C-alpha positions as CSV (number, residue, x, y, z in Angstrom):
1,M,11.2,75.8,-23.7
2,R,12.3,77.5,-20.5
3,I,9.0,76.5,-18.8
4,L,9.7,72.9,-19.8
5,I,13.3,72.9,-18.5
6,S,12.2,74.6,-15.3
7,F,9.5,71.9,-14.9
8,R,12.0,69.1,-15.5
9,L,14.4,70.7,-13.0
10,R,11.7,71.0,-10.3
11,F,10.6,67.4,-11.0
12,A,14.2,66.1,-10.6
13,V,14.6,67.9,-7.3
14,L,11.3,66.5,-6.0
15,V,12.3,62.9,-7.0
16,T,15.7,63.3,-5.3
17,L,14.1,64.5,-2.1
18,A,11.5,61.7,-2.2
19,M,14.2,59.1,-2.6
20,A,16.1,60.5,0.3
21,A,13.1,60.1,2.5
22,L,12.7,56.4,1.7
23,P,14.2,53.6,3.7
24,C,17.9,52.7,2.9
25,F,18.1,50.5,-0.1
26,A,21.4,48.6,-0.6
27,A,22.8,45.1,-0.9
28,E,24.8,45.0,2.3
29,V,25.5,43.0,5.4
30,A,24.5,43.9,9.0
31,V,27.1,42.6,11.4
32,L,25.6,41.9,14.8
33,R,27.2,41.9,18.3
34,N,26.3,38.2,18.8
35,G,28.5,37.0,15.9
36,F,25.7,36.7,13.3
37,S,25.7,38.5,10.0
38,I,22.5,39.2,8.0
39,Q,22.7,40.0,4.3
40,H,19.7,42.1,3.2
41,E,18.4,44.1,0.3
42,R,17.3,47.2,2.2
43,R,16.8,48.3,5.8
44,E,14.4,50.6,7.7
45,V,14.5,51.9,11.2
46,I,11.2,51.4,13.1
47,G,11.4,52.7,16.6
48,E,14.1,50.9,18.5
49,V,14.5,48.1,15.9
50,T,16.0,48.0,12.4
51,R,14.0,46.0,9.9
52,L,16.3,44.2,7.5
53,Y,14.5,43.1,4.3
54,V,16.2,39.9,3.0
55,S,14.1,39.7,-0.1
56,A,13.7,42.3,-2.8
57,D,9.9,42.3,-2.6
58,G,9.9,42.8,1.1
59,S,8.0,39.6,1.9
60,S,10.8,38.3,4.1
61,F,12.5,40.3,6.8
62,V,14.0,40.2,10.3
63,D,13.6,42.8,13.0
64,V,16.9,43.4,15.0
65,P,17.2,45.7,18.0
66,T,19.3,48.6,16.6
67,A,21.6,48.5,19.6
68,E,22.5,44.9,18.7
69,I,23.9,45.9,15.3
70,E,27.6,46.6,15.4
71,H,28.0,47.9,11.9
72,F,27.0,47.6,8.2
73,E,29.3,46.6,5.4
74,A,29.0,46.0,1.7
75,A,27.7,42.7,0.7
76,P,30.2,40.3,-0.9
77,E,30.1,40.1,-4.6
78,L,28.8,36.8,-5.8
79,P,30.6,35.3,-8.8
80,A,27.6,33.8,-10.4
81,S,23.8,33.8,-10.0
82,G,22.5,31.3,-7.4
83,S,25.8,31.5,-5.4
84,R,25.6,31.7,-1.7
85,L,27.3,33.7,1.0
86,P,30.5,32.3,2.5
87,A,30.0,29.9,5.3
88,S,31.0,32.5,7.8
89,H,27.9,34.5,7.1
90,E,24.9,33.2,8.9
91,V,21.6,34.4,7.5
92,L,18.4,34.5,9.6
93,V,15.3,34.7,7.6
94,H,11.7,34.7,8.6
95,S,8.5,35.6,6.9
96,S,6.6,36.5,10.0
97,P,7.6,38.7,13.0
98,F,6.5,35.9,15.3
99,A,8.9,33.3,14.0
100,R,11.6,34.2,16.6
101,Y,11.0,33.0,20.2
102,T,11.3,35.7,22.8
103,P,12.0,35.3,26.6
104,N,8.9,34.6,28.7
105,S,6.5,34.5,25.7
106,P,3.9,31.7,25.6
107,A,5.7,30.3,22.5
108,M,9.0,30.2,24.4
109,L,7.3,28.3,27.3
110,G,6.1,25.8,24.8
111,L,9.5,25.5,23.3
112,N,11.0,24.8,26.7
113,E,8.6,21.8,27.0
114,V,9.7,20.6,23.6
115,V,13.4,20.9,24.6
116,N,12.8,19.2,28.0
117,S,11.0,16.3,26.3
118,A,13.6,15.7,23.7
119,S,16.4,16.1,26.2
120,G,14.9,13.5,28.5
121,R,14.4,11.1,25.6
122,Y,18.0,11.3,24.5
123,R,19.5,11.8,27.9
124,L,20.8,15.3,27.4
125,D,20.9,18.4,29.6
126,P,18.2,20.7,28.4
127,D,20.5,23.7,29.1
128,L,22.9,22.2,26.6
129,V,20.3,21.8,23.9
130,N,19.1,25.4,24.5
131,S,22.7,26.6,24.2
132,V,23.0,24.8,20.9
133,I,19.7,26.3,19.6
134,K,20.9,29.8,20.7
135,A,24.2,29.4,18.8
136,E,22.6,27.8,15.8
137,S,19.6,30.0,15.1
138,G,19.2,32.5,17.9
139,F,15.8,30.8,18.6
140,N,14.6,31.7,15.1
141,A,12.4,28.8,13.9
142,R,12.6,30.0,10.3
143,A,16.4,30.4,10.2
144,I,18.1,29.3,7.0
145,S,21.8,29.2,6.7
146,P,23.8,29.9,3.5
147,K,24.4,26.2,3.1
148,G,20.7,25.4,3.5
149,A,20.5,24.3,7.1
150,Q,17.1,24.9,8.5
151,G,15.2,25.7,11.7
152,L,16.0,26.0,15.3
153,M,18.9,23.4,15.4
154,Q,19.9,24.1,11.8
155,L,19.5,20.7,10.2
156,M,20.7,20.1,6.7
157,P,18.0,18.6,4.5
158,G,19.9,15.3,4.1
159,T,20.5,15.1,7.9
160,A,16.8,15.9,8.6
161,T,15.7,13.1,6.3
162,A,18.1,10.6,7.9
163,L,16.8,11.6,11.3
164,G,13.1,11.3,10.2
165,V,12.3,15.0,10.3
166,P,9.7,15.7,7.6
167,N,9.6,19.4,8.2
168,A,12.7,21.1,9.6
169,F,10.7,24.3,10.2
170,D,8.5,22.5,12.7
171,P,10.0,23.4,16.1
172,Q,9.1,20.1,17.8
173,A,10.3,17.9,14.9
174,N,13.5,20.0,14.5
175,V,14.5,19.9,18.2
176,E,13.6,16.2,18.3
177,G,16.0,15.5,15.3
178,G,18.7,17.9,16.5
179,A,18.7,16.4,20.0
180,K,18.9,12.9,18.6
181,Y,21.8,13.9,16.3
182,L,23.7,15.6,19.2
183,R,23.3,12.4,21.3
184,E,24.7,10.3,18.4
185,L,27.7,12.6,18.1
186,L,28.3,12.4,21.9
187,E,28.3,8.7,21.8
188,R,30.5,8.7,18.6
189,Y,33.2,10.7,20.4
190,N,32.9,9.0,23.8
191,F,31.1,12.0,25.3
192,D,33.8,14.4,24.4
193,L,31.5,17.4,24.1
194,V,33.9,19.7,22.4
195,K,34.4,17.2,19.5
196,A,30.7,16.5,19.4
197,L,29.9,20.2,19.0
198,A,32.7,20.6,16.4
199,A,31.2,17.8,14.5
200,Y,27.7,19.3,14.8
201,N,29.0,22.5,13.2
202,A,31.6,21.3,10.7
203,G,30.7,17.6,10.2
204,P,32.1,14.4,11.6
205,Q,34.4,13.9,8.7
206,R,36.2,17.2,9.5
207,V,36.7,16.3,13.1
208,E,38.1,12.9,12.2
209,Q,40.3,14.5,9.4
210,Y,41.9,16.8,12.0
211,K,41.6,14.4,14.9
212,G,39.8,17.1,16.9
213,V,38.3,20.5,16.4
214,P,39.1,21.6,12.8
215,P,41.2,24.7,12.4
216,Y,38.2,26.8,11.2
217,Y,37.6,30.1,12.9
218,E,33.8,29.6,12.5
219,T,33.9,26.1,14.2
220,R,36.2,27.2,17.0
221,A,34.1,30.3,17.7
222,Y,30.9,28.1,17.6
223,V,32.2,25.6,20.1
224,A,33.4,28.4,22.5
225,R,30.1,30.2,22.2
226,V,28.1,27.1,23.1
227,V,30.4,26.1,26.0
228,R,30.4,29.7,27.4
229,D,26.6,30.0,27.3
230,F,26.2,26.5,28.9
231,N,28.7,27.2,31.6
232,K,27.0,30.6,32.3
233,K,23.7,28.8,33.0
234,K,25.4,26.2,35.2
235,T,27.2,28.9,37.2
236,A,24.0,30.8,37.7
237,Q,22.3,27.6,38.9
238,Q,25.1,26.8,41.3
239,N,25.1,30.3,42.7
240,L,21.3,30.2,43.2
241,A,21.6,26.8,45.0
242,A,24.3,28.1,47.2
243,S,22.3,31.2,48.2
244,S,19.1,29.2,48.9
245,P,18.4,28.0,52.4
246,P,18.7,24.2,52.8
247,K,15.4,22.3,52.7
248,S,14.5,20.0,55.5
249,G,14.1,16.3,54.7
250,R,15.7,14.3,52.0
251,S,15.3,15.3,48.4
252,K,13.5,13.0,46.0
253,P,15.7,11.0,43.7
254,S,15.6,11.6,40.0
255,S,12.9,9.7,38.1
256,S,15.6,8.6,35.6
257,K,18.9,7.7,37.1
258,T,20.4,7.2,33.6
259,A,19.3,10.6,32.5
260,G,20.6,12.2,35.6
261,R,24.0,10.5,35.2
262,A,24.2,11.6,31.6
263,Q,23.3,15.2,32.4
264,S,25.8,15.3,35.3
265,Q,28.5,13.9,33.1
266,S,27.8,16.4,30.3
267,S,28.0,19.2,32.8
268,A,31.3,18.0,34.2
269,L,32.7,17.6,30.6
270,V,31.8,21.1,29.7
271,Q,33.2,22.7,32.8
272,A,36.4,20.7,32.4
273,R,36.8,21.8,28.8
274,A,35.6,25.3,29.1
275,S,38.9,26.7,27.9
276,A,38.9,24.7,24.7
277,P,39.1,26.7,21.5
């Protein structure tokens, strides 16, 4: 009997030590410095990144630089099965480590071509479209929000269908549809970019209900984030132009005067409304 008890005790100790060596398993939320939150089943530190497993079987995960994680907190308790996180929690999911675009990668260069093409077609500033993509999905082509919005520009299934986007996870189709929708919202609000961005985030009905940016923290933070990122790009471009020596001869006119006017107008609107909530 003593031998059996001793064996069981040693076995229990070994199991405890083995479990301590495993990656952390817990239903929790990783709060990132960029404002996103990622609910996950377990996490594992791999070098300088923390791998967050968003599915119990480990088939879906997202790699986040550990330095970008502000803190972890307990996941909110869901009242019933099938319930989703509150709207303030943005979930980034991908089934492949290559789903997220990274700076200067071949995939990112290809995405830039897609953005430039769609922006030209709908007379938008490519920098504005890129700022929206950054705020919406962090350049994660497989991003899925708690409400079901999908892809780079986070199109809801119904919106994607209305825009003629058959697969919201296809980067080209997603950006094409998102740019078209953004242009429609700009025209709807007489090129008031702040209202257009608020409608992109919260829906046109909310903007019209409150006659402007709705009093939602998420929406106000979203608008400010896009405006701040866009203005940062424009300021960098202006500084670069100011520091560059003037070129001899006259510059070539834009191939599309209409597109040029639209882009200049968009830039002026954003700069004028940079202090909006």
